[in-house]
C-alpha positions, 0 to 999 in steps of 0.5 A, spaced: 517 472 517 515 471 524 517 478 526 512 481 521 505 482 524 500 480 519 493 484 518 487 481 515 484 487 510 478 487 507 477 492 501 471 494 497 471 490 491 473 496 486 479 497 490 481 490 490 480 490 482 485 496 482 490 493 487 490 487 482 491 491 476 497 495 479 500 489 482 500 485 475 502 492 471 508 493 476 510 485 476 509 485 484 505 482 489 498 485 492 502 486 499 507 490 496 502 494 492 499 496 499 506 497 502 508 502 497 501 506 497 502 506 505 509 508 504 507 514 499 502 516 504 507 517 509 512 520 505 507 526 503 504 527 510 512 527 513 513 532 507 507 536 509 509 536 516 516 539 514 513 544 509 506 547 512 
């Protein structure tokens, strides 16, 4: 895992609570949920750029 840079992320309390609930609901880590959310946003942006 040495090739994966780490990021300290400060979240508002409500977002942290939502993230914890999502990770439990999806049986995944909170880190995985953050990655999933960012990748979904990246995909939406890429789609928007190709279909303006």
